[in-house]
C-alpha positions in Angstrom: 8.2 204.4 -92.9 8.4 208.1 -93.6 6.9 210.9 -91.5 6.9 214.6 -92.2 6.5 217.3 -89.5 5.9 221.0 -89.4 6.6 222.9 -86.2 5.2 226.4 -86.2 4.7 229.3 -83.8 6.1 232.6 -82.8 9.8 233.2 -82.8 11.1 232.6 -79.3 8.7 229.8 -78.4 11.2 227.1 -79.0 9.8 226.0 -82.3 13.2 225.4 -83.9 14.6 223.6 -80.9 11.6 221.3 -80.8 12.1 220.3 -84.5 15.8 220.0 -84.1 15.4 217.8 -81.0 13.0 215.5 -82.8 15.5 215.3 -85.7 18.4 214.5 -83.2 16.3 211.9 -81.5 15.6 210.1 -84.8 19.2 210.5 -85.9 20.4 209.0 -82.6 18.1 206.1 -83.2 19.7 205.4 -86.6 17.0 206.9 -88.8 17.4 209.2 -91.8 16.6 212.8 -91.1 16.2 216.2 -92.6 15.6 219.5 -90.7 14.8 222.7 -92.5 14.4 225.8 -90.4 12.9 229.1 -91.6 14.8 232.1 -90.2 14.4 235.8 -90.9 11.9 238.3 -89.4 10.4 235.3 -87.6 13.1 235.6 -85.0 11.6 239.0 -83.9 8.2 237.7 -82.9 6.6 236.7 -86.3 5.7 233.2 -87.2 8.6 230.8 -87.2 8.6 227.3 -88.6 10.7 224.3 -89.4 10.1 221.0 -91.3 11.5 217.6 -90.2 11.4 214.5 -92.2 12.1 211.1 -90.6 12.5 207.9 -92.5 13.9 204.4 -92.4 15.2 204.8 -95.9 17.0 207.6 -97.9 14.9 210.7 -98.0 14.3 211.8 -101.6 13.6 215.5 -100.8 13.5 217.6 -97.7 10.7 219.7 -99.0 7.3 219.1 -97.5 4.0 220.3 -99.1 1.6 218.3 -96.9 3.1 217.2 -93.6 1.7 214.1 -91.9 2.1 215.9 -88.6 1.6 219.5 -87.6 2.7 220.8 -84.2 1.1 224.2 -83.8 2.1 226.7 -81.1 -0.2 229.7 -82.0 -3.2 230.8 -84.0 -1.4 232.3 -87.0 0.3 228.9 -87.4 -3.0 227.1 -87.0 -4.5 229.2 -89.8 -1.6 228.5 -92.1 -0.8 224.8 -91.5 -4.1 223.2 -90.4 -5.3 223.1 -94.0 -2.0 221.6 -95.2 -1.8 218.6 -93.0 -2.1 215.4 -95.1 -5.3 213.4 -94.9 -5.0 210.8 -92.2 -2.3 212.9 -90.5 -2.2 214.4 -87.0 -2.4 218.0 -85.7 -1.1 218.8 -82.2 -2.6 222.1 -81.1 -1.5 224.4 -78.2 -5.0 225.3 -76.9 -3.5 227.8 -74.6 -3.0 230.1 -77.6 -5.4 228.6 -80.2 -9.1 228.5 -79.3 -10.2 227.8 -82.8 -11.3 224.2 -83.5 -10.3 222.2 -86.6 -13.3 221.5 -88.8 -11.4 218.7 -90.6 -12.7 215.2 -90.0 -9.9 213.6 -92.0 -7.1 214.2 -89.5 -6.5 213.3 -85.9 -6.4 216.4 -83.7 -4.7 216.5 -80.3 -5.6 219.5 -78.2 -3.4 220.3 -75.3 -3.0 223.5 -73.2 0.8 223.3 -73.5 1.6 226.9 -72.5 -0.6 226.6 -69.4 1.1 223.3 -68.5 4.6 224.9 -69.0 3.6 227.8 -66.7 2.5 225.2 -64.0 6.0 223.6 -64.3 7.5 227.1 -63.9 8.7 228.2 -67.4 6.7 229.1 -70.5 9.7 228.1 -72.6 8.8 224.4 -71.8 5.8 224.6 -74.1 7.7 222.9 -76.9 8.6 219.9 -74.7 4.9 219.6 -73.6 3.9 219.4 -77.3 6.6 216.9 -78.1 5.6 214.7 -75.2 2.0 214.7 -76.4 3.0 214.0 -80.0 5.2 211.1 -79.2 2.8 209.6 -76.7 0.0 209.7 -79.3 2.3 208.6 -82.2 5.2 206.7 -80.8 7.5 206.6 -83.8 10.2 207.4 -81.3 10.1 206.6 -77.6 9.8 209.2 -74.9 13.0 207.7 -73.4 14.9 208.3 -76.7 13.6 211.9 -76.7 14.9 212.4 -73.1 18.3 210.9 -74.0 18.6 213.2 -77.1 17.6 216.1 -75.0 20.4 215.4 -72.5 22.9 214.9 -75.3 22.0 218.0 -77.3 20.6 220.6 -74.9 22.8 223.8 -75.1 25.1 224.2 -72.1 23.4 227.4 -71.0 20.1 225.6 -70.7 21.3 222.5 -68.8 19.8 223.9 -65.6 16.4 223.3 -67.2 17.0 219.7 -68.0 14.8 218.3 -65.2 12.0 220.7 -66.0 12.2 219.7 -69.6 11.8 216.1 -68.5 8.7 217.1 -66.5 7.3 218.9 -69.5 7.7 215.9 -71.7 6.0 213.7 -69.1 3.1 216.2 -68.5 2.5 216.4 -72.3 2.5 212.6 -72.5 0.2 212.2 -69.5 -2.4 214.6 -71.0 -3.1 212.4 -74.0 -4.9 209.8 -71.9 -6.0 212.0 -69.0 
């Protein structure tokens, strides 16, 4: 098994943390992992992205040309990465910020109003956890419980006060898949 992921959105949306948390979850579960973030002007509101590769064998290269999974936070990221998702892959789209529909019929598209759900919980910064919950409910290569355990183990100390809300966001994202 090998899965490649691209997480992409505006800087400040938690794109990097979402990718890093997925990587930590896989690592904590004994899998091989790479995580490649893109820093630079993205940190000031431009498009930020990171790539994660998870495998049950040694990873030959951390570079990803056609990820099997795209987690898209905003429209510029949709425009850039929707065409690159591998045939048979999956695209998780934050419909709170992306109204455009994918015209591809060779990928599985999951549409979820993640930012709206995060606002309902009380903090737009939870958008990333809503998207992760939806992704792992639809494609359970890692359990939601393992994701929560990794979150508890790796959340920065200055964000620990948001731990319960993060759990709620993961659950709400997962619930939306079959709602």
